C-alpha positions as CSV (number, residue, x, y, z in Angstrom):
1,M,165.7,152.9,129.9
2,R,166.5,156.0,132.1
3,R,167.2,157.0,135.6
4,L,166.0,159.6,137.6
5,M,167.5,160.6,140.9
6,L,165.5,163.3,143.2
7,L,167.8,164.8,146.1
8,R,165.7,166.9,147.9
9,H,167.8,169.9,149.8
10,A,169.4,169.3,153.0
11,K,168.3,170.4,156.5
12,S,168.2,174.4,155.8
13,D,169.4,177.3,158.3
14,W,166.7,179.4,159.7
15,S,169.0,180.8,161.9
16,V,168.8,184.5,160.2
17,S,165.8,186.1,161.2
18,G,164.2,188.2,157.8
19,Q,166.1,186.2,155.4
20,P,165.0,185.6,151.8
21,D,164.0,182.2,151.2
22,H,166.0,181.9,148.1
23,E,168.8,183.0,150.1
24,R,169.0,180.7,153.2
25,G,172.1,178.1,153.3
26,L,172.5,175.0,155.2
27,A,172.0,174.0,158.7
28,P,175.3,172.4,160.3
29,R,173.3,169.1,159.8
30,G,172.7,169.7,156.1
31,E,176.3,170.4,155.6
32,T,176.9,166.7,157.3
33,A,174.1,165.2,155.3
34,A,174.9,166.1,151.9
35,P,178.4,164.8,151.5
36,L,177.1,161.5,153.3
37,M,174.6,161.1,150.2
38,G,177.0,162.2,147.8
39,R,179.2,159.3,149.5
40,Y,176.7,156.7,148.9
41,M,175.6,157.6,145.4
42,A,179.3,157.4,144.3
43,N,179.9,154.2,146.8
44,H,176.5,152.9,144.8
45,G,177.3,153.4,141.2
46,L,174.7,156.2,141.1
47,I,176.2,158.8,138.7
48,P,174.5,161.3,137.4
49,D,175.4,162.4,133.3
50,Q,173.4,165.7,133.9
51,A,172.7,167.5,137.5
52,I,169.3,170.0,137.2
53,V,169.8,172.1,140.8
54,S,167.1,174.9,141.5
55,T,168.8,177.9,142.2
56,A,168.2,178.6,145.9
57,I,171.7,178.5,148.0
58,R,170.5,175.5,149.8
59,T,170.0,173.5,147.2
60,R,173.8,174.4,145.3
61,E,175.4,174.2,148.3
62,T,173.8,170.2,149.0
63,W,175.1,169.7,145.2
64,R,178.4,171.2,145.5
65,L,178.9,169.2,149.0
66,A,177.2,166.1,147.6
67,A,179.3,166.1,144.1
68,E,182.2,166.2,145.7
69,A,182.2,162.8,145.9
70,F,182.3,162.0,142.4
71,R,185.7,161.8,140.5
72,Q,184.5,163.9,137.8
73,K,181.6,166.3,138.4
74,P,178.6,165.8,136.1
75,L,177.2,168.9,133.7
76,T,175.4,170.8,136.2
77,T,172.9,173.4,135.0
78,Y,170.6,175.6,137.7
79,E,167.5,176.3,137.2
80,Q,165.4,178.7,138.5
81,R,162.0,177.2,137.5
82,I,162.0,174.3,140.0
83,Y,162.8,176.6,142.9
84,E,159.8,175.5,145.1
85,A,158.2,174.3,142.0
86,E,154.9,172.5,141.3
87,P,155.3,168.8,139.7
88,D,154.5,170.4,136.6
89,A,157.3,172.6,136.5
90,I,160.0,170.0,137.2
91,L,158.4,167.8,135.1
92,A,159.1,170.1,131.9
93,A,162.7,170.8,133.0
94,I,163.2,166.9,133.4
95,R,161.6,166.6,129.7
96,E,164.2,169.0,128.2
97,A,167.1,167.4,129.9
98,P,169.9,166.0,127.0
99,A,169.3,163.1,125.0
100,A,172.4,162.1,126.2
101,A,171.8,162.3,129.8
102,K,171.0,158.3,130.5
103,T,170.9,159.2,134.3
104,L,169.4,162.5,135.6
105,L,169.7,164.3,138.9
106,V,167.4,167.1,139.9
107,V,168.1,168.8,143.0
108,G,165.1,170.3,144.4
109,H,162.9,171.1,147.1
110,N,159.3,169.8,148.7
111,P,156.5,169.3,148.3
112,G,157.0,169.5,144.4
113,F,159.9,166.8,144.9
114,H,157.4,164.7,147.3
115,E,154.5,165.2,144.9
116,M,156.6,164.7,142.1
117,A,158.2,161.2,143.1
118,T,154.8,160.1,144.1
119,L,153.2,161.1,140.8
120,L,155.9,159.2,138.7
121,V,156.4,156.1,140.7
122,G,153.7,153.7,139.6
123,S,155.9,150.4,141.0
124,G,158.7,149.3,142.7
125,D,159.5,147.9,146.2
126,K,156.2,148.6,148.3
127,R,157.8,149.2,151.5
128,A,160.0,151.9,149.8
129,R,156.7,153.2,148.0
130,A,154.8,153.3,151.2
131,K,158.0,155.4,152.5
132,L,157.8,157.7,149.8
133,A,154.1,158.3,150.0
134,A,154.6,159.2,153.9
135,K,157.4,161.7,153.6
136,F,160.0,162.8,151.4
137,P,163.0,164.0,154.4
138,T,165.4,167.0,154.0
139,A,168.5,165.1,151.8
140,A,166.6,161.9,150.6
141,L,167.4,160.3,147.8
142,A,164.6,158.7,145.0
143,V,165.9,156.8,142.4
144,I,163.0,156.2,139.5
145,D,163.8,153.8,136.6
146,F,162.0,154.3,133.2
147,D,161.7,152.2,130.5
148,I,161.6,154.7,127.6
149,A,163.7,156.1,125.1
150,N,164.1,160.3,126.0
151,W,163.0,162.1,128.5
152,P,160.0,163.8,126.7
153,S,158.7,160.7,127.1
154,I,158.5,160.5,131.0
155,R,154.7,159.9,132.0
156,P,153.4,160.1,135.8
157,G,152.9,156.4,136.5
158,A,155.6,154.9,134.3
159,G,158.4,155.0,136.9
160,R,159.9,151.6,138.9
161,L,160.9,152.7,142.4
162,D,164.8,151.9,142.5
163,R,165.1,152.7,146.2
164,L,164.5,155.7,148.9
165,V,167.6,156.5,150.7
166,T,167.5,158.6,153.5
167,P,170.8,160.2,155.7
168,R,169.4,158.2,158.7
169,A,169.3,154.7,156.9
170,I,173.2,155.1,155.8
171,G,173.9,156.6,159.4
172,G,173.1,160.1,159.5
173,K,170.2,162.3,160.8
174,D,166.7,162.5,158.9
175,D,163.9,165.3,159.5
């Protein structure tokens, strides 16, 4: 069994006019939501063995703030090809994850994450699946389980959505 967790970056800061998209950091609301999500993950045993994080500033900051909740920070790689990527590129990065990583966290962006999650999920709680189909808010966490032996075996529709957690659901704010 493998567990994939998709964490969308927290709310980004649009206050700097003309700033390149890749360089945008987090808004104050994002700086609050990221550690909230990290604490939720830690308190519920959702500890990744490995994290793959987009190279954008806002994803790096989201991961840095969320990871503060873990006693031991998981091995982290920064991956340019998942920056604002299509689902195929995200899936390729997942398939290359180390075999030792039973629980993998990917921190990235919409619309690719929303498309990726809905592509991978074939079963799970109906209400959670309906929420996921409607929206993948900033700082949301999708936890998807797969009955596979290794990451190269991951396939569309094979995942079971364990949960979709948003900051609002645990006391914060969503988009």
